Each structure stands twice: as structure tokens, then as C-alpha cells.
C-alpha positions in Angstrom: 15.2 -56.4 -19.1 13.0 -53.9 -20.5 14.2 -52.2 -23.7 14.8 -48.7 -22.4 12.1 -47.5 -25.8 9.3 -49.3 -24.2 10.3 -47.3 -20.8 9.5 -44.2 -22.0 6.7 -45.2 -24.3 5.2 -46.4 -21.1 5.6 -43.5 -19.1 4.3 -40.8 -21.5 1.1 -43.0 -21.8 0.6 -43.0 -17.9 1.3 -39.0 -18.0 -1.2 -38.6 -20.7 -3.6 -40.7 -18.7 -3.0 -38.4 -15.9 -3.4 -35.1 -17.9 -6.3 -36.0 -19.0 -8.1 -36.8 -15.8 -9.8 -33.2 -16.2 -12.3 -31.1 -17.7 -11.4 -29.2 -21.0 -9.1 -26.6 -20.4 -9.2 -23.1 -22.3 -6.0 -22.1 -24.1 -4.4 -19.9 -22.3 -4.1 -17.4 -25.5 -8.0 -17.1 -25.5 -10.3 -14.8 -23.6 -13.8 -14.7 -22.6 -16.9 -12.8 -23.9 -15.3 -11.4 -27.4 -17.1 -9.3 -29.9 -16.8 -10.3 -33.6 -18.4 -7.8 -36.3 -19.0 -9.1 -39.8 -21.0 -7.7 -42.7 -24.3 -9.0 -43.1 -23.7 -11.7 -46.1 -20.3 -12.6 -45.0 -19.0 -16.0 -43.4 -19.1 -16.2 -39.3 -16.2 -18.5 -37.8 -16.7 -18.3 -33.9 -14.2 -20.2 -32.2 -14.0 -22.4 -29.2 -10.0 -22.3 -27.8 -10.0 -25.3 -26.0 -6.8 -27.7 -25.5 -7.1 -30.3 -27.9 -4.0 -31.5 -26.9 -4.7 -35.0 -24.8 -8.7 -35.7 -24.8 -11.0 -35.7 -27.6 -13.5 -33.3 -26.4 -17.4 -32.9 -27.7 -19.0 -29.6 -28.3 -22.3 -28.1 -28.4 -23.4 -24.4 -29.3 -26.1 -21.9 -27.9 -27.4 -18.9 -28.7 -28.8 -16.9 -26.5 -29.0 -19.7 -24.1 -30.7 -21.9 -26.9 -28.9 -24.7 -28.4 -28.4 -24.2 -32.2 -30.0 -26.8 -34.6 -27.5 -27.4 -37.2 -29.7 -29.2 -39.2 -29.6 -26.5 -41.6 -26.9 -25.8 -44.1 -25.9 -22.3 -43.0 -24.2 -23.6 -39.8 -22.1 -26.3 -38.8 -19.7 -27.5 -35.9 -16.2 -28.9 -36.9 -15.6 -32.2 -34.6 -12.0 -31.6 -34.3 -11.8 -28.1 -33.1 -15.4 -26.9 -32.2 -15.6 -23.6 -34.1 -18.9 -22.7 -35.3 -19.2 -21.9 -38.9 -22.0 -19.6 -39.8 -22.2 -18.7 -43.9 -23.9 -16.0 -45.3 -24.5 -14.4 -42.1 -27.7 -11.9 -41.6 -28.3 -9.6 -39.1 -30.8 -12.3 -37.2 -27.5 -13.8 -36.4 -26.2 -11.2 -34.1 -26.2 -12.5 -30.6 -24.3 -14.0 -27.6 -23.2 -17.4 -28.4 -21.8 -20.0 -25.9 -20.0 -23.0 -26.8 -19.5 -25.9 -24.5 -17.1 -28.2 -24.7 -17.7 -31.7 -23.1 -15.2 -34.7 -21.7 -15.9 -37.7 -19.8 -14.6 -35.6 -16.7 -17.0 -32.5 -16.7 -17.1 -28.9 -18.9 -16.1 -25.6 -19.7 -18.4 -22.6 -21.5 -16.6 -20.0 -23.9 -18.7 -16.8 -24.8 -18.4 -15.0 -27.9 -20.5 -12.0 -29.3 -21.6 -12.0 -32.5 -22.6 -8.4 -34.4 -23.6 -8.5 -37.7 -23.8 -5.2 -39.8 -26.9 -4.5 -41.5 -27.0 -2.9 -45.1 -30.0 -0.8 -44.4 -28.9 2.7 -43.6 -29.1 4.0 -39.6 -32.0 5.9 -38.7 -30.9 9.3 -39.6 -30.7 12.3 -36.4 -28.8 15.2 -36.0 -26.0 13.2 -34.2 -24.9 11.7 -38.4 -23.7 15.2 -39.5 -20.0 15.3 -37.9 -17.3 16.2 -40.3 -14.5 15.4 -37.6 -15.6 12.2 -37.1 -14.3 10.7 -40.4 -10.9 11.1 -40.4 -10.1 10.8 -44.3 -6.7 10.4 -46.1 -5.1 7.7 -44.3 -5.6 4.5 -42.0 -6.2 4.9 -38.3 -8.3 2.3 -35.9 -11.1 3.8 -33.8 -10.9 7.0 -31.2 -13.6 8.4 -29.0 -14.0 11.9 -29.7 -17.1 12.4 -27.5 -18.4 10.2 -24.7 -21.2 10.5 -22.2 -19.6 11.2 -19.2 -20.1 9.2 -15.7 -20.8 11.7 -13.0 -21.3 8.8 -10.5 -20.3 5.2 -10.4 -24.1 3.9 -11.6 -26.2 6.0 -13.8 -29.7 6.2 -11.9 -32.8 7.1 -13.3 -36.8 6.5 -12.1 -39.3 4.4 -13.4 -40.8 6.4 -16.8 -38.1 8.8 -17.7 -35.3 8.3 -20.3 -31.5 8.1 -20.7 -28.8 8.5 -23.9 -25.7 7.2 -24.1 -23.4 8.8 -26.9 -19.8 7.2 -28.0 -19.0 9.5 -31.0 -15.8 8.2 -32.7 -13.6 9.0 -35.3 -11.2 6.7 -37.6 -10.1 5.8 -41.0 -12.2 4.2 -42.7 -15.2 5.4 -40.5 -15.9 3.3 -38.1 -19.2 1.8 -37.2 -21.0 1.6 -33.6 -22.7 -1.7 -32.0 -24.6 -1.8 -28.8 -24.6 -4.4 -26.4 -26.7 -5.1 -23.5 -25.0 -7.1 -20.7 -22.5 -8.1 -23.6 -25.2 -9.5 -25.7 -26.4 -7.8 -28.8 -29.6 -5.5 -28.8 -32.4 -7.9 -30.5 -35.3 -6.3 -32.9 -37.8 -6.4 -30.1 -35.8 -4.9 -27.3 -35.4 -1.7 -29.7 -38.9 -2.3 -30.9 -39.8 0.1 -28.1 -39.7 3.6 -27.4 -35.9 3.1 -27.8 -33.8 4.8 -30.7 -30.6 4.3 -31.6 -28.7 6.9 -33.9 -25.3 7.1 -35.4 -23.5 7.7 -33.0 -26.0 7.2 -29.8 -28.7 5.1 -27.7 -31.6 6.7 -26.7 -33.6 4.4 -24.1 -37.2 6.0 -23.1 -40.1 5.4 -20.9 -37.7 3.3 -18.8 -39.0 0.3 -16.9 -37.1 -1.5 -13.9 -36.2 -4.6 -16.7 -34.0 -2.0 -18.2 -31.6 -2.0 -15.7 -28.1 -3.3 -17.3 -25.3 -2.3 -18.6 -24.8 -1.0 -21.6 -22.0 -1.1 -24.2 -21.0 0.4 -27.5 -18.5 -1.0 -29.5 -17.0 1.0 -32.1 -14.9 -1.1 -35.0 -13.3 -0.8 -38.4 -11.1 -3.1 -40.2 -7.9 -1.7 -38.2 -9.3 -2.2 -34.7 -12.0 -1.5 -32.2 -13.0 0.3 -28.8 -15.4 -0.1 -26.6 -17.1 1.9 -23.5 -20.0 0.5 -21.2 -22.7 2.6 -19.4 -24.3 0.8 -16.1 -27.9 1.8 -15.8 -30.5 1.1 -12.8 -33.6 1.6 -13.0 -35.7 2.7 -10.0 -38.9 2.0 -9.5 -40.1 4.0 -6.3 -38.3 6.8 -4.4 -35.8 5.9 -1.5 -34.2 7.7 1.5 -31.0 8.6 1.4 -28.2 6.5 2.1 -26.8 6.7 5.8 -23.4 5.6 6.9 -23.9 3.9 9.9 -20.2 3.9 11.3 -17.2 5.6 11.2 -15.6 3.4 8.6 -13.7 3.5 6.8 -11.1 4.6 9.0 -7.7 6.1 8.2 -5.3 3.1 7.7 -1.4 2.7 8.0 0.1 -0.3 7.2 4.0 -1.6 5.9 4.4 -2.0 2.1 3.8 -5.4 1.1 0.8 -5.9 3.4 -2.7 -6.5 2.6 -5.3 -3.5 3.7 -9.2 -3.7 3.9 -11.3 -0.8 4.1 -15.5 -1.7 5.0 -18.3 0.7 4.6 -21.6 0.2 6.0 -24.9 1.6 5.1 -28.2 1.7 6.1 -31.8 2.2 3.4 -35.2 1.5 2.7 -33.5 -0.7 -0.5 -30.8 -2.0 -1.3 -28.1 1.2 -2.4 -25.6 1.0 -5.2 -22.5 1.1 -2.9 -18.9 1.8 -4.9 -15.3 2.7 -4.2 -13.3 5.8 -5.5 -9.9 6.8 -5.2 -9.3 10.3 -5.7 -6.7 10.8 -8.7 -4.7 13.7 -9.7 -5.9 15.7 -12.8 -2.7 14.2 -14.9 -4.7 10.9 -14.4 -7.9 12.0 -15.6 -7.4 10.9 -19.5 -7.0 7.2 -18.5 -9.4 4.7 -19.0 -12.0 7.4 -19.1 -15.2 5.0 -18.3 -13.6 4.5 -14.6 -13.1 8.0 -14.1 -15.6 10.5 -12.8 -15.7 14.1 -11.6 -17.3 14.8 -8.0 -17.4 18.8 -7.9 -14.1 19.9 -8.4 -12.5 16.6 -7.6 -12.0 13.2 -9.6 -11.5 9.9 -8.7 -11.0 6.5 -10.3 -13.9 3.7 -9.7 -12.5 0.5 -8.3 -13.4 -3.1 -8.3 -14.4 -4.6 -4.8 -16.8 -7.5 -3.7 -20.7 -7.3 -3.5 -22.9 -5.5 -1.5 -23.6 -8.0 1.5 -27.1 -7.5 3.2 -26.0 -7.5 6.9 -29.1 -7.4 8.3 -32.8 -5.6 7.7 -32.1 -2.5 6.2 -28.2 -2.5 6.6 -25.8 -3.3 4.1 -22.1 -4.0 3.9 -19.1 -3.8 1.2 -15.3 -4.3 1.6 -12.5 -3.1 -0.2 -9.6 -5.2 0.1 -6.1 -4.2 -1.3 -3.9 -7.0 -1.5 0.4 -6.2 -1.6 0.0 -2.6 -1.0 2.5 -0.4 -2.5 3.3 3.4 -2.4 1.2 4.0 -5.5 -1.5 2.6 -3.1 -1.6 5.6 -1.1 -4.0 8.4 -0.9 -7.8 9.4 -0.3 -10.3 6.4 -0.3 -14.0 7.0 -0.8 -16.9 4.6 0.1 -19.9 6.1 -2.4 -23.8 5.2 -1.5 -26.2 5.7 -3.8 -30.1 5.9 -5.1 -32.2 7.5 -6.8 -33.1 10.3 -4.4 -29.7 11.2 -3.4 -26.4 10.3 -2.5 -23.6 10.0 0.3 -19.9 9.1 0.8 -17.6 8.7 3.4 -13.7 9.0 3.1 -10.8 7.8 4.6 -6.9 8.0 4.0 -4.0 5.0 3.6 -0.7 5.3 4.2 2.4 3.7 3.2 5.1 2.9 5.1 7.8 1.7 2.8 9.7 -1.0 3.6 13.2 -0.2 4.8 16.1 -1.3 2.1 18.4 -4.3 3.1 21.2 -2.2 1.4 21.3 0.2 3.6 20.8 -1.3 7.2 24.3 -2.1 7.6 25.3 1.3 6.7 22.7 2.3 9.3 24.5 0.1 11.9 27.5 1.2 11.2 27.1 4.9 11.6 25.5 4.2 14.5 28.3 2.3 16.4 31.0 4.5 15.1 28.7 7.5 17.0 28.2 5.7 19.7 32.3 5.4 20.6 32.3 8.7 19.8 30.4 9.6 22.1 31.7 7.1 24.5 35.1 8.5 24.1 34.0 12.0 24.8 32.1 11.7 27.8 35.4 9.8 29.4 37.8 12.5 28.0 35.9 15.0 29.8 35.7 12.8 33.4 39.3 12.6 33.1 40.0 16.3 32.3 37.6 17.0 35.7 39.0 14.2 37.7 42.8 15.6 36.4 42.0 19.4 37.3 40.4 18.7 40.4 43.7 16.8 41.6 45.5 19.8 40.7 43.3 22.2 42.7 43.6 20.0 45.9 47.5 19.9 45.6 47.7 23.4 45.4 45.7 24.1 48.3 47.6 21.5 50.5 49.6 22.7 53.1 53.2 23.1 52.8 54.6 20.5 55.3 58.0 19.9 55.3 59.1 16.0 54.3 61.1 15.7 57.5 61.1 17.6 60.9 64.7 17.5 63.3 63.7 17.9 66.7 66.1 19.4 68.4 66.0 19.8 72.7 68.3 21.1 75.3 68.7 18.5 78.5 69.9 20.1 82.4 72.1 17.4 83.5 72.9 17.3 86.9 76.6 17.0 87.4 78.3 14.9 90.0 79.4 18.0 92.0 75.6 18.9 92.6 75.7 21.3 89.2 73.8 21.2 86.4 75.1 21.0 82.9 73.4 21.9 80.0 73.3 19.1 77.2 71.8 19.5 73.5 70.2 15.7 72.6 69.1 15.4 69.0 65.7 13.3 68.5 64.9 11.0 65.9 63.8 12.3 62.9 60.3 13.0 61.9 58.2 12.3 58.7 55.0 14.3 58.9 51.3 12.9 57.9 50.3 13.8 54.3 47.9 16.3 53.4 45.1 16.3 55.6 41.5 15.4 53.9 38.6 17.5 54.0 35.8 16.1 56.5 32.8 15.5 54.6 30.8 18.2 56.8 33.2 21.1 55.5 33.0 20.1 52.4 28.9 20.0 52.1 29.7 24.0 53.1 31.9 24.7 50.2 35.1 25.0 52.7 38.6 25.2 51.6 41.6 24.6 54.0 43.9 27.5 54.1 47.3 27.3 52.9 50.2 28.5 55.6 52.2 31.5 55.2 55.8 30.2 54.0 57.3 32.8 57.3 55.2 31.0 59.8 55.3 27.4 58.0 57.3 26.1 61.1 56.1 27.9 63.6 54.3 27.2 67.1 50.9 28.3 65.6 51.0 25.5 62.9 53.0 22.8 64.6 54.2 22.2 68.5 56.1 19.3 68.9 55.9 17.9 72.5 57.4 14.3 74.3 56.5 12.2 77.3 59.1 10.5 79.3 58.9 6.1 78.9 59.6 3.9 81.8 63.1 3.0 79.9 64.3 6.3 80.3 63.8 7.7 76.8 61.1 10.0 75.3 58.4 9.8 73.2 57.6 12.9 70.7 54.0 14.3 69.9 53.8 16.5 66.6 50.4 18.8 66.5 49.4 20.7 64.0 46.8 23.5 63.4 44.8 23.8 60.6 42.7 27.2 59.0 39.8 26.2 56.6 37.6 29.3 55.2 34.2 28.8 54.6 
């Protein structure tokens, strides 16, 4: 029998073998596109946050997409962790670095941006003198004092014009500003053009189509860093105003928790910039300053959507999908389409129907049943009351007929000597019929039975008694009754 420790060891080996049948995995606590800022002359340590638990990985580093040569003494790569060490870093070491972790089943890339602050002073400008920018006397991480506001989702400029971005901040010690272009540090070749960098700003002049990019300012000190991004699009030639080709987006109503999709179809000479906005109240305007813009008197927040799709020649489509909707998603949504000439927009409203709470459903059912029972009880009671009242009225209007009629008659009997001798005989007791029923025709005419006067209850006008002789010598008596109706 195999000992238990050996079985457990074999299972552990199998589990390890199974887990290594995959490419390297980035640690869950890591994040991509990090920005590291150091001073010139310091040592930079760029980590490659890959899980090293089960498989030996091999590492390659790239700077601005070019492989690094670690033969130089200042650069070294750790065989165990894959981290890149740069000693005595210089301004030339600033750039976009990529760590590629490789094993026998694949590879994974992790990006990081290194900014090396130079010791030479930055070009002086009138932006340099802001006494309120430096918060002296206590330690404080950076915070923005003046930031270029976005009045449109994308800043658009024609070729040959200029644009200026500003990121003034305060902090203690005084923070430093660094600029990135598409998450990469601005290189000297770019800055040698007609572009100027001041203490808090970046001024790009004589723009070209190639300058289209997202520019980011990174403000940092020893207590932390903040950043803001400015998307720039340089337009080569004039274009017509984008035109919405349908009623999309449309007003939509969904249940809470459902998924909703807005669609925007735009026509233009060239591919326009399409962004989705959501109107927000004034109280939310200070949140996420780079995603909040003001259009006239209204404030909107930019949303993330899918890329614009070319549907056909000159026709472009963009969709906004909101999954698992909630009450906070309700409101006004705008499809903004623009180019260098002008912009256009179309809005729609999203309404959210809240999902009924499971705890209130039984209460509603109980209340409904009780209300229905009370309603039926009231209806039955009314019907019974009306029926009883009708019987009382009917009984009060019925003629007062005696329960029994005694009929007496006097017979003349011829005697033996030819004389007629009167003889009184008594007839069989008679029980009158029940009260008469009003004929349908008279009932339709709203007639009623007129009750007889008590004095004439048994008069000949009301009752008449007649008889018919029978073969056996007996008589059969008949009762006739006269009824009076008033219509």
C-alpha cells in the first residue's frame, strides 16, 4: 500500500504541473503603465510584476520598442525577479519601458514609464511666478490649482495652429511637472521643434497631423503624484459639419439590472470624433475634472464607449452599452460628433424602472385579498338588503284575503205536502289562493296592485261565490276575485 505522504507529494506535483501549462501571469496587485519619477544620478529600479511561484521565467526589456543592451555596466536584469536596475540614471534614460516575461507556453508584457528629472533649470516663463503654488510649512501631496478645461471631449486644432496645456499645482515640497505623449516621456527630438515647456505648461506650435496624441501632465513630489490628460486631434483640412442620420439615440426605458445600448449614426466627409456624454448636476462638476465638460450652461461627464465603426462610405456608427443598469444610470445621454469645423449632438433619456422588493410583495398580496373580500361582502350585503326591502314592499301591497272562507247557502226543499221548506246547509271550508303575482306586462308598465278597502274586503265586488251541481247531487263551489291595479 502506498504511504499517504507519497500520495500527497504526487498530487502536489500534478497540481504544479497543471498550473504551469500557461503563459506567465501578471500579479493581481500590479498595474500597467506605471510612471516612475527619479532625480538625475539616482538608481532606478523597474519591477516586472510577474508571478514566479511555479515556473521559471525569462525576461527581456525594451525601451521605446527597442531591445535593451545589458552589456553596459549601468543596466542589469535580475534572473529571479526580472527587475531592471539602472544606476546613475540620466535624463536620456527617460522613456517608455516594456518588460516581456517568457516561458515555454507564452509571454506577457508589462509597461512602465521612467522620468528622470534633470538638474538644469526649466525654461523661464511668466508661468514660473505663482507664489500661491508652493505650500510651505508642512508636507502635502500635490493638488491642482489651475488646469486647462476641456470644453469638448477632444481638443481639435487645424494644421499650422498652436495649443497650450496648463497643469499648475500646489504641494509641499513644491511639486514638479513632467509631460508624456501617449504615455511616453517627451523626447528631445520632439521638444526641439517649435514647442516649449514651461514650469506648469506645455505649448505646442505649428501643429502637424503627426502631433495627434494624448498629452498627459504628471505632477509629483515625495508625498504622491497626480496627472491629467488632454486628447489632441490635428485636422489636415476643413470638413463639413457631422450630421446625424437617424433618430438614434432614442429614449429608452428598462428594468433595473438590465443591459441597455444606445446607438449613434453620423455622416461626414471624414471620420469624425464621436463621444458619449451624460448630463450631471452642478454638485458633481468638481469630480473627475478631466472627464467633466461644460456645454453652455449644462455640465456633462464623458463616458467610455466602443470605437467608432465605419458602416459604409461616409457613414459612421458608435454604440454605448450600459450593463446592469441602476437608478444612478437614469438621465440624459448625448451623442457628440465633431470635427475641426463644427460639432453636432443628439440626446436621449434613459429611464430606470426599479425592481420591486421581494419583502413587500406578500404585503401587497394580503392587502389586495382583504380589500377584495371586503368589497364582495359589501356587494352581497347591498343585494340582500334590496331583496328584503322588495319582499316587504310586495307584502305590504298584497290584498288582505282571509285565510278561510265559510260559505253558507239556504236551500228550498220541497216537502211531502208540496211545500217548500227552507233549509240552511254549510259548505266545505275554502282556503283562498296565495297573493297574486303581478303580470309581466303590468310590471313593465310600473303598475302596482291596489289593496282593497277593509270595508269591502269580502263584498261581492271583491269576491263572488258560485256553485255547479254535480251528478251525485253534490255541489262544487267556485270563487271569483276581482283585482284592481293602478298604473
